[in-house]
C-alpha positions as CSV (number, residue, x, y, z in Angstrom):
1,M,32.6,161.7,103.8
2,P,31.4,158.6,105.7
3,L,30.9,155.6,103.7
4,L,28.8,152.7,104.6
5,R,28.9,149.4,102.7
6,I,25.9,147.1,103.9
7,T,26.5,143.3,103.0
8,Y,23.5,141.3,103.2
9,Q,22.2,137.8,102.3
10,R,20.3,137.4,99.0
11,G,16.6,138.2,99.3
12,A,16.9,139.9,102.6
13,L,16.3,143.4,101.4
14,T,13.6,144.8,99.2
15,K,14.2,147.9,96.9
16,A,11.9,149.9,99.4
17,Q,13.9,148.5,102.3
18,K,17.2,149.5,100.8
19,A,15.7,153.0,100.2
20,Q,14.6,153.3,103.7
21,L,17.8,152.0,105.2
22,A,20.0,154.4,103.0
23,A,17.5,157.3,104.3
24,D,17.8,156.1,107.9
25,V,21.5,155.5,108.3
26,T,22.7,158.7,106.4
27,P,22.0,161.1,109.3
28,V,23.6,158.7,111.7
29,L,26.6,158.3,109.6
30,L,27.2,162.2,109.4
31,I,26.4,162.8,112.9
32,G,29.0,160.0,114.0
33,E,31.6,161.5,111.7
34,V,31.2,165.3,111.9
35,G,28.6,166.0,114.6
36,R,25.9,167.4,112.1
37,D,23.6,166.3,109.5
38,S,24.1,168.8,106.5
39,A,23.2,169.0,102.9
40,Q,26.7,169.2,101.9
41,G,27.5,166.3,104.0
42,R,24.7,164.3,102.6
43,A,26.2,165.0,99.1
44,A,29.3,163.1,100.2
45,T,27.7,160.2,102.0
46,Y,27.8,156.9,100.4
47,V,25.7,154.0,101.2
48,L,26.4,150.9,99.1
49,F,24.6,147.5,99.0
50,H,26.5,144.1,98.4
51,E,24.6,141.0,98.2
52,L,25.6,137.5,98.8
53,D,24.2,134.2,98.3
54,P,24.1,132.5,102.0
55,A,24.2,128.9,100.3
56,T,27.6,129.7,98.5
57,E,29.1,132.8,99.8
58,W,28.1,133.4,103.4
59,F,29.6,130.8,105.8
60,V,29.0,130.5,109.6
61,G,31.0,128.1,111.6
62,G,32.7,126.9,108.4
63,E,29.3,125.9,106.9
64,P,26.9,127.6,104.3
65,D,24.4,129.7,106.3
66,S,21.3,127.9,106.4
67,S,20.0,128.9,109.4
68,A,19.8,132.8,109.3
69,P,17.6,134.6,111.7
70,K,14.5,136.5,110.7
71,G,15.8,139.1,108.1
72,G,19.2,137.4,107.5
73,R,22.5,138.3,108.7
74,F,24.2,141.8,108.0
75,L,27.5,143.4,108.0
76,F,27.7,147.1,108.3
77,E,31.1,148.5,107.4
78,I,31.7,152.1,108.0
79,W,34.5,154.1,107.0
80,Y,35.4,157.4,108.7
81,L,38.5,159.3,108.7
82,D,40.8,158.7,111.8
83,G,39.9,160.8,114.8
84,A,36.5,161.6,113.5
85,A,34.6,160.0,116.6
86,T,35.4,159.4,120.1
87,Q,34.7,155.9,121.6
88,S,31.4,157.2,123.0
89,E,30.5,158.5,119.6
90,K,31.4,155.1,117.8
91,S,29.1,153.3,120.4
92,H,26.4,155.6,119.7
93,V,26.6,154.8,116.1
94,H,26.6,151.1,116.9
95,A,23.6,151.4,118.9
96,Q,21.8,153.4,116.2
97,M,22.5,151.0,113.3
98,N,21.3,148.2,115.6
99,D,18.2,150.1,116.2
100,I,17.7,150.6,112.6
101,I,18.1,147.0,111.6
102,A,15.7,146.1,114.5
103,R,13.1,148.4,113.3
104,T,13.5,147.5,109.6
105,F,12.7,143.8,110.5
106,D,10.5,144.1,113.5
107,V,12.9,142.1,115.4
108,D,14.4,142.1,118.9
109,G,17.8,143.8,118.4
110,T,19.1,143.4,122.1
111,F,22.2,141.7,122.6
112,P,22.6,138.9,122.2
113,N,19.7,138.2,120.0
114,R,21.1,139.8,116.8
115,L,24.6,138.6,117.2
116,G,24.9,137.9,113.5
117,D,24.4,141.6,112.7
118,W,28.0,143.3,112.8
119,V,28.8,147.0,112.8
120,I,32.3,147.6,112.1
121,I,33.7,151.2,112.1
122,N,37.1,151.3,110.1
123,E,39.2,154.4,110.5
124,V,41.2,155.7,107.6
125,P,44.4,157.0,108.7
126,E,45.2,160.8,108.3
127,G,46.5,161.2,104.8
128,A,45.1,158.0,103.3
129,W,41.7,159.6,102.0
130,G,41.6,161.5,98.9
131,A,39.0,163.4,96.7
132,S,38.8,165.7,94.0
133,G,42.6,164.9,93.4
134,V,43.8,165.9,96.9
135,T,44.4,164.4,100.3
136,V,41.8,165.1,102.7
137,G,42.1,165.0,106.2
138,I,39.6,165.2,109.1
139,A,39.7,168.9,109.6
140,A,39.2,169.7,106.0
141,A,36.5,167.0,105.7
142,N,34.8,168.6,108.7
143,E,34.6,171.9,107.1
144,A,33.7,170.6,103.6
145,L,30.9,168.5,105.1
146,G,29.4,171.3,107.2
147,G,30.5,169.6,110.3
148,A,30.1,170.9,113.8
149,P,32.7,173.7,114.5
150,E,33.2,172.4,118.1
151,R,34.7,169.3,116.7
152,S,37.6,171.2,115.4
153,E,39.2,171.6,118.7
154,Y,38.8,167.6,119.3
155,F,40.6,167.0,115.8
156,D,43.3,169.4,116.4
157,R,44.2,167.8,120.0
158,F,43.8,164.4,118.4
159,L,46.2,165.2,115.5
160,S,48.7,166.8,117.8
161,A,48.7,163.9,120.2
162,R,49.3,161.6,117.3
163,Q,52.2,163.8,116.1
164,R,53.7,163.9,119.7
165,A,53.4,160.0,120.1
166,S,55.1,159.5,116.6
167,D,57.9,162.1,117.5
168,A,58.5,160.6,120.9
169,H,58.9,157.1,119.6
170,G,61.0,157.9,116.5
171,F,58.6,156.8,114.1
172,P,60.2,157.7,110.6
173,V,59.3,160.8,108.9
174,E,58.5,161.0,105.1
175,R,61.1,160.4,102.7
176,A,62.5,163.3,100.6
């Protein structure tokens, strides 16, 4: 159930580029979260576009952004369920998103040439994501999205380790 919001500067994207970006990033998002691109996963993967005016809504260094690089600046905010991806998987998503931006605008995307394009992966804590009126955790999401079965073992170990850390440090339990 990955969610991506692409915030961009007004006029930076055409309708065709938005459609191509959404098509290009969808498998990257799914593979990053559940290890597989699937039809049921695509049905629950959202890509939202949010356009801002660089003269009045996008400030860099405290000033309106009047010197954006070719193609403008981008903020890719991804929401995954906590524990969905290892650090190496997140780094792979970062690299692939950068490659997509570079390809879309025919620019050199190597660091630090596109330092104004950020990809941030936000992790929603277990128990904080809901769909269809129920709380959905990473194991249930993996199954519903047709995720890679081998990821289940990682999710189990991750959630068990989180619970052990909580127990060891006396985190409060749920109120009755």
